[in-house]
N, C-alpha and C positions, 0 to 999 in steps of 0.2 A: 058675470058670465066669463069664462075663458075658453078661447078656441087654440088649438095646437096644430102647426103646419109643418111638414118636413120641406127642408128647402136644400139648396146647393150653395148657400152663402159660405164662404171659406174664412174671410178676413173679417176682424174686428171693424177696421176702417169702413168697410162695405156694409157692416150691420149698423153702425151708428148712422150713417148716411140713409139708409132703409127706415130705420125707425124714425128719423126725422122727418121722411117724406111719407110715410104712413100717417103718423101723428097730424101732420098738416092736411092730408088728404081726407083722414076721417077724424074730424075733432071728437073729442070725448074718448076716443079709444087711447089704450097704452100699449105700447108693445116693447118685447125685448127678445134677445138671441141666447141660446144656449148652443154655441158653437164647439162646446166640448163634448156634446152628445153626438153620437155617431149620424143621426139624422138632422144636425144641424138646425135645432127646434127655434122655431118662431111661436112666441105666445102673445096673443092679442086679447087684451082684457077690456071689457065694456058691456054697455047694453046695445041690444041690436045690432051685432056683428054679422055681416053679410060674407060668407066664407068664399063664396065665387067673387066678390068683389075684391077681397084680399089677394086670392089667387091671382085674378086678372092683373092688379096693379104690380104684383110681384114679377109677373110675366112680361108686362111693359118695362120693367126697370131691367129685363133681361135675366131673371133668375126662376129657376124650377120652384114650384111651391105646390103642395099637395096637403089638403086638409086631412087630419087624423080624426075621423068621426069618434064621439065620445059616448 
């Protein structure tokens, strides 16, 4: 399962740190960013992804994050 989120992350350094934090917070999930996309896409892959939890963690980190329903 892959879930896609629109974010306001702009820098690769920020994205790398967020990926590390998300993967630590949610073991078993893999995350990556597409900062070239106009929506600064965050993709999260794994089983049992709770989109609200991902959005909440991103907000705690200080970033906007909105799930793209599939």
